[in-house]
C-alpha positions in Angstrom: 64.9 -126.0 -86.4 66.4 -125.9 -83.0 65.1 -123.5 -80.3 67.3 -120.6 -81.2 66.3 -120.9 -84.9 62.7 -121.0 -84.0 63.0 -117.9 -81.9 64.8 -116.1 -84.7 62.2 -117.2 -87.3 59.0 -116.8 -85.4 59.4 -114.1 -82.7 58.7 -110.5 -83.6 61.5 -107.9 -83.3 59.8 -106.6 -80.2 59.8 -110.0 -78.5 63.5 -110.5 -79.5 64.4 -107.3 -77.7 63.4 -108.9 -74.4 65.2 -112.2 -74.8 68.4 -110.9 -73.4 67.3 -107.5 -72.1 68.7 -107.0 -68.6 65.3 -105.9 -67.4 63.3 -108.6 -69.0 61.5 -110.9 -66.7 63.8 -113.7 -65.7 66.9 -111.9 -66.8 67.7 -110.1 -63.5 68.5 -111.6 -60.2 65.7 -112.2 -57.7 65.0 -114.6 -54.8 63.6 -116.9 -57.5 67.1 -117.2 -58.8 68.4 -117.8 -55.3 65.8 -120.6 -54.9 67.5 -122.5 -57.7 71.0 -121.8 -56.4 70.1 -123.1 -53.0 68.2 -126.1 -54.4 65.0 -125.3 -52.6 61.5 -126.4 -53.7 60.2 -123.6 -55.8 56.7 -125.0 -55.9 56.6 -125.0 -52.1 57.8 -121.4 -51.7 56.0 -119.9 -54.7 53.1 -122.2 -55.7 51.2 -122.0 -58.9 53.3 -119.3 -60.4 52.7 -116.7 -57.8 55.0 -113.7 -57.7 55.2 -113.4 -53.9 56.8 -116.0 -51.8 54.5 -117.6 -49.3 56.4 -120.6 -48.0 56.0 -121.3 -44.3 58.5 -119.4 -42.2 59.7 -117.3 -45.3 59.3 -113.6 -45.7 59.0 -111.8 -49.0 60.8 -108.4 -48.9 61.3 -108.3 -52.6 58.3 -107.9 -54.9 56.3 -104.7 -54.5 53.0 -106.1 -53.4 51.3 -104.4 -50.5 51.6 -107.3 -48.0 49.2 -105.7 -45.6 46.4 -106.7 -47.9 43.2 -105.0 -48.9 40.7 -103.2 -46.6 38.0 -105.5 -45.3 35.5 -102.9 -46.6 36.7 -103.6 -50.1 36.5 -107.3 -49.7 32.9 -107.0 -48.5 32.0 -104.6 -51.4 33.4 -107.1 -53.9 31.3 -109.9 -52.4 28.2 -107.7 -52.6 28.7 -106.9 -56.2 29.6 -110.4 -57.4 26.0 -110.9 -58.5 24.5 -112.7 -61.5 23.5 -109.4 -63.0 26.9 -107.7 -62.7 29.0 -110.6 -63.9 27.0 -111.5 -67.0 27.6 -108.2 -68.8 30.5 -106.2 -70.2 31.2 -103.4 -67.7 31.7 -99.8 -68.7 35.2 -98.4 -68.9 34.7 -97.0 -65.3 31.5 -96.5 -63.4 30.9 -92.8 -63.0 31.3 -92.7 -59.3 34.7 -94.4 -59.5 35.9 -92.2 -62.3 35.0 -89.1 -60.2 36.6 -90.6 -57.1 39.8 -91.5 -58.9 40.1 -88.1 -60.5 39.9 -86.3 -57.2 41.5 -88.8 -54.8 44.4 -89.9 -56.9 45.1 -87.0 -59.3 43.8 -84.0 -57.4 41.5 -82.7 -60.2 37.8 -82.7 -61.0 36.5 -84.3 -64.2 36.1 -81.6 -66.9 36.3 -80.9 -70.6 40.1 -80.9 -70.3 40.6 -83.7 -67.8 39.3 -87.3 -67.7 40.2 -90.7 -66.3 40.1 -94.1 -68.0 40.4 -97.6 -66.5 43.5 -99.8 -67.2 44.7 -103.1 -66.0 46.6 -101.8 -63.0 49.2 -99.1 -63.2 51.3 -101.6 -65.2 48.7 -101.6 -67.9 48.8 -97.8 -67.9 52.6 -97.9 -68.5 52.1 -100.1 -71.5 49.3 -97.9 -73.0 51.3 -94.7 -72.4 54.3 -96.0 -74.4 52.2 -97.6 -77.1 50.1 -94.5 -77.6 52.7 -91.8 -77.6 56.0 -93.2 -78.7 57.3 -93.8 -82.2 60.6 -95.3 -83.4 63.3 -92.7 -83.1 61.8 -90.8 -80.2 63.9 -90.1 -77.1 62.7 -90.6 -73.6 64.2 -89.2 -70.5 64.1 -91.6 -67.5 66.2 -92.4 -64.5 68.8 -95.0 -63.7 67.9 -97.0 -61.6 64.2 -97.1 -62.4 61.2 -99.4 -62.1 61.8 -102.6 -64.1 59.5 -101.8 -67.0 60.1 -98.1 -67.7 63.2 -98.7 -69.9 62.2 -101.9 -71.9 58.7 -100.6 -72.4 60.0 -97.5 -74.2 62.5 -99.5 -76.2 59.8 -102.0 -77.3 58.1 -99.1 -79.1 61.3 -98.0 -80.9 62.3 -95.2 -78.5 65.8 -94.5 -77.1 66.1 -94.0 -73.4 68.4 -91.3 -72.1 68.9 -92.2 -68.5 69.8 -89.7 -65.8 71.8 -91.4 -63.0 70.3 -91.0 -59.6 72.9 -90.0 -57.0 73.2 -88.2 -53.7 74.0 -85.0 -55.7 70.5 -84.9 -57.2 68.8 -86.3 -54.2 68.0 -89.6 -56.0 65.3 -88.0 -58.1 65.0 -86.0 -61.4 66.0 -82.4 -61.1 64.9 -79.6 -63.5 68.5 -78.7 -64.3 69.4 -82.3 -65.4 66.1 -82.7 -67.3 66.7 -79.6 -69.3 70.4 -80.6 -70.0 69.3 -83.9 -71.5 66.6 -82.6 -73.9 67.3 -82.9 -77.6 65.2 -82.2 -80.7 64.2 -85.9 -80.5 62.9 -85.8 -76.9 59.3 -86.8 -76.8 58.7 -87.9 -73.2 59.9 -87.4 -69.7 59.2 -90.3 -67.3 58.5 -88.7 -63.9 58.0 -91.5 -61.4 57.0 -89.7 -58.2 57.4 -91.1 -55.6 60.3 -92.7 -57.3 60.8 -96.4 -57.4 63.2 -97.6 -56.0 64.1 -94.9 -53.5 60.7 -93.6 -52.4 61.6 -89.9 -52.5 59.3 -87.2 -53.9 59.8 -84.1 -55.9 59.0 -80.7 -54.3 56.1 -78.6 -55.7 58.7 -76.1 -57.1 60.6 -78.9 -58.9 57.4 -80.3 -60.4 56.3 -76.9 -61.7 59.7 -76.2 -63.2 60.0 -79.6 -64.9 56.4 -79.1 -66.2 57.4 -75.7 -67.6 60.6 -77.0 -69.2 58.5 -79.8 -70.9 55.8 -77.4 -72.0 58.2 -74.9 -73.7 59.9 -77.8 -75.5 56.6 -79.6 -76.5 57.4 -82.7 -74.5 54.9 -85.1 -72.9 55.3 -85.9 -69.2 54.4 -89.4 -68.0 53.7 -89.0 -64.3 53.5 -92.3 -62.5 52.3 -91.8 -58.9 51.7 -95.5 -58.0 53.5 -95.2 -54.6 51.8 -92.1 -53.3 49.3 -93.5 -50.9 51.4 -94.1 -47.8 53.4 -91.2 -46.3 56.4 -92.9 -44.7 57.9 -89.6 -43.7 55.3 -87.4 -42.0 57.2 -84.2 -42.9 57.1 -84.9 -46.7 54.4 -83.8 -49.1 53.6 -85.4 -52.4 51.8 -83.5 -55.2 50.3 -85.3 -58.2 51.4 -83.3 -61.2 47.9 -83.1 -62.5 46.8 -81.4 -59.3 49.0 -78.4 -60.0 46.9 -77.5 -63.1 45.8 -73.9 -63.3 45.2 -71.5 -66.2 48.7 -70.1 -65.6 50.3 -73.5 -65.3 48.4 -75.9 -67.6 49.1 -79.6 -67.3 47.5 -80.7 -70.6 50.9 -82.2 -71.6 50.8 -84.6 -68.6 49.6 -88.2 -68.7 49.2 -89.6 -65.2 49.0 -93.2 -64.1 48.1 -94.9 -60.8 46.5 -98.0 -59.4 45.3 -99.8 -56.3 47.9 -102.6 -56.0 50.3 -100.6 -53.8 48.0 -98.2 -51.9 45.2 -100.6 -51.2 46.7 -104.1 -51.3 44.5 -105.3 -54.2 46.9 -106.4 -57.0 44.8 -109.4 -58.0 42.0 -107.1 -59.1 44.1 -105.3 -61.8 42.5 -101.9 -61.3 44.4 -98.9 -62.5 43.8 -95.4 -63.8 45.2 -93.4 -66.7 44.4 -89.7 -66.6 44.9 -86.6 -68.8 43.4 -84.5 -71.5 40.5 -86.3 -73.3 42.0 -85.6 -76.7 45.1 -87.5 -75.7 43.4 -90.3 -73.8 41.1 -90.9 -76.8 44.1 -92.3 -78.6 45.0 -94.6 -75.7 41.4 -95.8 -75.4 41.2 -96.7 -79.0 44.5 -98.6 -78.9 43.3 -100.4 -75.7 40.2 -101.5 -77.5 42.2 -103.0 -80.4 44.6 -104.9 -78.1 42.9 -106.1 -74.9 39.3 -104.7 -75.1 39.3 -105.3 -71.4 37.2 -103.1 -69.0 37.6 -103.6 -65.3 35.0 -106.0 -63.8 32.2 -104.6 -61.7 33.2 -106.3 -58.4 36.7 -104.9 -58.8 35.4 -101.4 -59.5 33.1 -101.3 -56.5 35.8 -102.7 -54.3 38.1 -100.0 -55.4 35.5 -97.3 -54.9 34.9 -98.4 -51.3 38.6 -98.8 -50.6 39.3 -95.2 -51.7 36.9 -94.0 -49.0 38.4 -96.1 -46.2 40.6 -93.6 -44.4 40.9 -95.8 -41.3 42.7 -98.4 -43.5 45.1 -95.9 -44.8 45.9 -94.6 -41.3 46.4 -98.1 -39.9 48.5 -99.3 -42.8 50.7 -96.2 -42.8 51.4 -96.7 -39.1 52.6 -100.3 -39.9 54.8 -99.0 -42.7 56.4 -96.3 -40.6 57.1 -98.9 -37.8 58.7 -101.2 -40.3 60.9 -98.6 -41.8 62.2 -97.5 -38.4 63.1 -101.1 -37.7 65.1 -101.5 -40.9 66.8 -98.2 -40.2 67.9 -99.5 -36.8 69.1 -102.8 -38.4 71.2 -101.0 -41.0 72.8 -98.8 -38.4 74.0 -101.8 -36.5 75.3 -103.7 -39.6 78.8 -103.0 -40.9 79.1 -102.2 -44.6 75.4 -101.4 -45.2 73.9 -98.0 -45.6 70.6 -96.4 -46.7 71.4 -93.9 -49.5 68.3 -91.8 -48.9 65.3 -92.0 -46.5 62.1 -93.0 -48.3 59.3 -90.5 -48.0 56.3 -92.3 -49.5 55.3 -95.8 -50.2 57.1 -98.9 -48.9 60.0 -99.2 -51.4 63.6 -98.4 -50.4 67.2 -99.2 -51.2 70.0 -100.5 -49.0 73.6 -100.1 -50.3 75.8 -103.1 -49.4 78.9 -101.9 -51.3 80.8 -101.6 -48.0 80.6 -105.3 -47.4 83.0 -106.2 -50.2 80.6 -108.7 -51.9 77.8 -108.4 -54.4 74.2 -107.8 -53.7 73.4 -111.0 -55.6 75.6 -113.1 -53.2 74.0 -111.5 -50.2 70.5 -112.0 -51.6 71.2 -115.7 -52.0 72.5 -116.0 -48.5 69.5 -114.1 -47.2 67.1 -116.6 -48.7 69.0 -119.4 -46.9 67.8 -117.5 -43.8 64.2 -117.3 -45.2 64.3 -113.7 -46.4 63.6 -113.0 -50.1 64.9 -109.8 -51.7 65.5 -108.3 -55.2 68.9 -106.9 -56.3 69.7 -103.8 -58.2 70.6 -105.3 -61.6 66.9 -105.4 -62.5 66.6 -101.7 -61.9 69.5 -100.3 -64.0 73.3 -100.1 -64.3 73.6 -97.9 -61.3 73.8 -100.0 -58.2 73.5 -103.2 -60.1 75.7 -105.1 -57.6 75.5 -102.6 -54.8 71.8 -102.2 -54.2 69.1 -104.4 -52.6 65.6 -103.1 -52.9 63.4 -103.8 -49.9 59.6 -104.0 -49.6 58.8 -103.0 -46.0 55.0 -103.4 -46.0 54.8 -106.8 -44.2 52.3 -106.5 -41.3 54.3 -109.0 -39.1 57.1 -107.4 -37.1 58.6 -110.9 -37.1 59.6 -110.3 -40.7 61.9 -107.4 -39.7 63.2 -109.1 -36.6 64.3 -112.1 -38.8 65.8 -109.7 -41.3 67.8 -108.1 -38.5 69.1 -111.5 -37.5 69.7 -112.7 -41.0 71.5 -109.7 -42.6 74.8 -109.9 -40.8 74.8 -113.7 -41.2 74.1 -113.5 -44.9 76.9 -111.0 -45.4 79.4 -113.2 -43.5 78.3 -116.2 -45.6 78.6 -114.2 -48.9 82.1 -113.0 -47.8 83.3 -116.7 -47.9 82.7 -116.7 -51.6 80.4 -119.7 -51.4 77.8 -118.2 -53.8 80.0 -116.3 -56.2 80.3 -119.0 -58.9 76.6 -119.7 -58.9 75.9 -116.0 -59.4 78.4 -115.8 -62.2 76.8 -118.8 -63.9 73.3 -117.2 -63.7 74.5 -114.1 -65.6 76.5 -116.3 -68.1 73.2 -118.0 -69.0 71.4 -114.7 -69.4 74.0 -113.3 -71.7 73.1 -109.6 -71.3 75.6 -106.8 -71.5 74.8 -105.8 -68.0 75.3 -109.4 -66.8 78.7 -109.6 -68.5 79.7 -106.4 -66.7 78.6 -107.9 -63.4 80.6 -111.0 -64.0 83.8 -109.0 -64.7 83.4 -107.0 -61.5 82.5 -109.8 -59.1 85.2 -112.1 -60.5 88.0 -109.8 -59.4 
């Protein structure tokens, strides 16, 4: 058997879905693609399979790791709890003090008979368990386009169909109650409410959240509320509300499953600490499925590091100041660069979009050129059909202002290089190899 025959014979239907899915890892354009196009040494820039680029003189503005890094208090706590006694045993799902802290700090509720928290392997693990626990073949899921890489394929892997609401200036680049209600059918099982929303960083108002919750409740629909990016307030005038925190006897949130983690807010992605929260009767199903798939509880050192990090208000204040400084710098850079705009100002987190459609070339060509100037970014095709060749997503959490000074210098040069057409054919060849429907559409548009 050749490779394709082996795949057809041995891979499950779920695995086959991802082979050419436009949001499958390796099937969308990133600076890793640009490394190959430019003929750079991938092992030097991204050694040992790391996600983030750490080559000397290069800056990673693509993947959503908090580049500020963890609080020193968390590092110290992890060292203190890396003991013989704490490593030799299986840990509990969550130590009680961390469970209580996560409930209050992340979700705005106290533990009770109708609300609890379980540990998961980062917010990403929570996404997988939500879909695996609550979706059946034939269910419909309301999500957004663009959206975080794994929201659409994760639902489709479990047999669901995604009805995507396009994010535009008209809806403020977020879900609105009116559009949610208009897209509900008898098959709708879940609404994915990512808030703050990746990739734009905007948040829903309290009134919008309550209205969406009421729409879901009256239609017997589950809400998946992912609040991963809610720790850093980029816009001091904005206010984020975890949907779980709005629970009252008059506005019950028992139909809400919430997910968060500590990778984004506290710079600790290597620990794989995350939380899934909701009514115990619903989380019981997720817990049982988790035990039959990974059986993994978060290690003691990671749990104690997280508990301490969540109490380090000085860290949050300092890191928020860095993030606000960085966004302002990018805003100024975009204002002085022809053909580039910011569709909407981010309010929380360190995730934003720049629109390069006014340059006359694709985001993928500009991304390749940016890497030649030592800036790594990710383009919109991994996030959805909307903005697939017009959007570049930026991570603005790097603690060094030199990153943003280099970006200011590199962006107009990269645009000028891309406008020569020097990278067009290489971009086309990448999408030809992938063979996805989205890729074929991209080829048609950038070939004109």
